[in-house]
C-alpha positions, -999 to +999 in steps of 0.1 A: +003+411+654+024+394+681-007+382+700-021+367+668+012+349+661+013+334+696-024+323+693-016+307+659+014+289+675-006+275+703-034+265+679-008+246+659+006+230+690-029+219+701-037+205+666-006+183+666-013+171+701-048+160+691-033+144+660-008+124+681-035+112+705-057+100+676-027+083+660-021+063+692-057+056+699-063+042+664-038+014+670-046-021+682-041-012+718-063-041+731-039-067+716-010-049+732-024-057+766-016-093+761+020-085+754+023-066+787+011-095+809+046-108+812+062-074+812+045-057+841+074-063+866+097-042+845+074-013+838+084+007+870+120+005+859+112+016+824+092+045+836+120+054+861+145+054+832+122+075+811+119+100+840+157+099+844+161+107+807+138+138+811+155+149+843+191+146+830+181+166+798+165+193+820+196+194+843+219+199+813+197+226+798+194+245+831+232+244+835+236+259+800+211+286+808+229+293+840+261+299+821+243+325+801+233+343+834+197+329+835+189+318+870+165+289+864+174+263+890+141+264+908+106+248+905+096+272+878+127+265+858+120+228+861+084+235+849+098+255+819+119+225+810+090+201+812+068+225+792+090+217+762+074+183+762+041+199+753+056+206+719+069+171+712+045+168+683+056+200+666+077+194+635+112+206+628+123+212+664+098+240+669+093+228+705+127+243+712+110+278+713+087+268+742+114+267+769+130+301+762+096+317+759+085+302+792+117+313+810+113+348+795+077+350+807+089+340+842+113+369+842+144+347+842+161+365+813+156+382+780+142+362+751+173+367+730+195+354+758+173+325+765+171+317+728+208+317+725+211+294+755+186+270+739+206+270+707+237+261+727+218+234+746+207+219+713+242+219+699+257+202+730+230+176+729+238+169+693+274+165+701+266+141+730+245+118+708+271+119+680+298+109+705+276+082+720+268+068+686+305+068+676+314+051+709+287+024+705+297+017+669+334+014+679+323-009+708+308-034+683+342-036+666+366-033+696+353-023+731+387-008+740+384+017+712+349+030+722+360+056+748+386+069+723+361+073+695+336+091+718+362+115+732+375+122+697+341+132+685+336+155+715+370+172+711+366+176+673+331+190+676+340+215+703+371+225+684+349+232+653+323+251+674+351+272+689+364+280+654+330+289+641+324+312+670+349+335+655+328+337+623+297+346+643+313+374+663+292+406+665+261+388+655+231+377+675+246+342+676+279+355+691+293+333+718+326+336+736+352+312+721+360+299+756+324+289+761+332+256+744+365+247+760+355+245+797+351+216+821+315+225+826+309+220+788+323+185+790+302+178+820+270+190+803+278+168+773+283+138+797+249+145+813+232+146+779+249+114+769+236+099+802+201+109+792+205+091+759+218+060+776+188+059+800+166+062+770+182+032+753+184+010+784+146+016+790+140+000+756+164-028+763+146-037+795+114-041+775+128-064+747+155-084+764+148-120+761+129-117+729+160-127+709+196-138+716+208-110+693+193-083+716+222-065+735+221-033+755+248-018+732+228-025+700+195-014+715+210+019+729+226+025+694+192+018+677+172+041+699+197+070+695+198+066+657+160+063+655+153+093+676+179+114+659+167+106+624+130+110+635+137+144+649+157+154+618+129+142+594+107+171+603+078+147+610+057+157+641+075+141+670+092+118+646+059+098+646+061+071+620+098+076+613+112+069+647+087+041+652+095+025+618+132+026+625+128+011+659+108-017+643+134-022+616+161-024+643+142-051+661+139-072+629+177-067+625+181-081+660+160-111+650+129-102+671+099-120+657+074-099+638+045-104+662+064-085+690+073-054+669+042-033+673+038-041+710+074-035+719+077-002+699+043+010+710+050+003+747+083+020+746+070+051+728+041+053+752+065+053+782+091+077+767+071+099+744+033+099+746+030+101+784+051+132+785+029+152+762+002+158+788+029+163+814+043+190+792+009+207+788+005+207+826+039+224+831+031+249+803-001+259+821+019+263+853+045+286+838+017+307+822-002+311+855+030+320+875+035+356+883+065+370+863+094+378+886+118+408+884+145+399+859+171+376+875+195+375+846+231+381+855+258+392+832+273+363+812+306+353+829 
């Protein structure tokens, strides 16, 4: 039964990947080439920021896993993090199961421990984007208030998580209350926020100059909100939702309509679509690797 369930899961993953490729290929990509004629010099920087986004997210995740006693700071751990990108087109955050499954197969830890670490990673990432959003909104009102707003969200969220940990004691979701109130936790949230900033700045590089209303603060805020709502919508990879919200934000920033499809399409190509095959390659690597003796340590 377990083998059938895994086969069905990978069939679903493959179906959504094919769906995404067809969705992109069906667009007017020939016309988009004309838009990129003047944007070629910035493409390396955009791709570098997209890679920085992925690398920072992976660093934060591996740090969280390490705190759960899962030794994953090696090439296979990095591949396990990249393998998550193979599931970008799965709905409802189902891709989150790929990384713990890969690390378990590699002998890095038990599945229950890896799944708990993945849940903690997701929660800290959510706190980071909430804090960043609060800070950017405050910046538009009064820049000096922005750091205060961001820190307030982080402190309030961690205090709430610490309180709720008491309710989850003696369950499979049990976490030490001091897990949330450590310097390493704040550092992980900062790294995750850095990934979100890199994501936003990549979009800003593509569209700066298209309108006087385009600012790095507004663009970073728009990309964070669009990605969050797209992920929360349950749509495969946020396809349609994230793209539509990005297009709407460009109109709000007074970017002319003829640039919308090209700007959004190019950005999603660099930060989303290109990473799906990379994720599949990493997934194949983790599945071909020989499982190692369990390296899990006791949780400190």
